[in-house]
C-alpha positions, -999 to +999 in steps of 0.1 A: +301-681-027+282-706-048+304-734-061+280-763-062+273-783-093+284-811-115+285-820-152+267-843-176+285-847-209+271-864-239+249-859-269+214-846-264+197-876-280+217-901-259+214-883-225+184-896-205+160-869-194+162-879-158+200-871-158+194-837-174+165-830-149+187-839-120+216-817-134+193-787-137+178-793-102+213-791-088+230-766-110+202-742-118+175-746-091+202-750-064+217-717-074+183-700-074+175-714-039+208-703-025+203-668-040+168-666-025+181-676+009+210-651+007+192-620-006+172-611+026+204-612+046+223-591+021+194-566+020+194-564+058+231-558+058+229-534+029+261-549+016+275-581+001+279-599-032+267-632-045+297-649-063+289-679-085+318-700-097+311-711-133+329-736-156+350-729-186+327-754-203+303-724-206+326-709-232+333-740-252+318-749-285+326-786-281+305-816-291+289-831-260+291-801-238+258-784-246+239-798-216+268-790-192+272-755-206+234-749-202+235-756-165+270-755-152+283-740-120+314-763-116+344-755-096+367-783-106+387-764-132+425-764-135+427-727-127+407-728-094+431-726-065+428-754-040+439-738-007+418-713+011+447-689+012+448-688-026+410-684-032+398-650-042+387-630-012+354-612-014+358-575-008+336-544-010+335-533-047+315-505-061+314-522-095+322-559-091+330-577-124+302-596-140+327-622-153+361-628-138+380-658-152+403-674-126+434-691-138+455-689-170+434-716-187+402-697-182+417-663-192+430-678-224+398-696-232+376-665-226+400-643-248+399-669-275+361-672-274+356-634-274+380-630-304+361-658-322+327-642-315+340-607-325+352-622-359+318-639-365+299-608-356+320-587-380+315-613-408+277-616-403+270-581-391+251-569-422+230-601-424+222-598-387+212-562-389+190-569-420+166-589-398+153-558-380+117-547-385+114-517-407+115-483-389+081-473-377+066-508-376+057-525-344 
């Protein structure tokens, strides 16, 4: 279970590059390093899952959260259970979910975001499809 990470909130032009670099070193490269270390073990076992806890900030379209959303793997959300007995237990799944929101706040946020994206897709569908290359061209 990967639950490491932290957030940097602020506008792009006001956030120092060193802070962004340190954030990506932890939140992105830390995840990649953990995954690289775990994969050989999982392959030898021929079983297992890598579970990464993300942040609901990934789904927000809020000013000042772009840097956070780009790198986040933050487990300090209101819907994350605090006691070990309440945490989701890994189990063998033939088709584990790619995204599983935990907690009412995350479920409602994801449902809201998906409805919003579906509405925008419907509104702009023809414009979006009109950008395809003509058939037969490469």
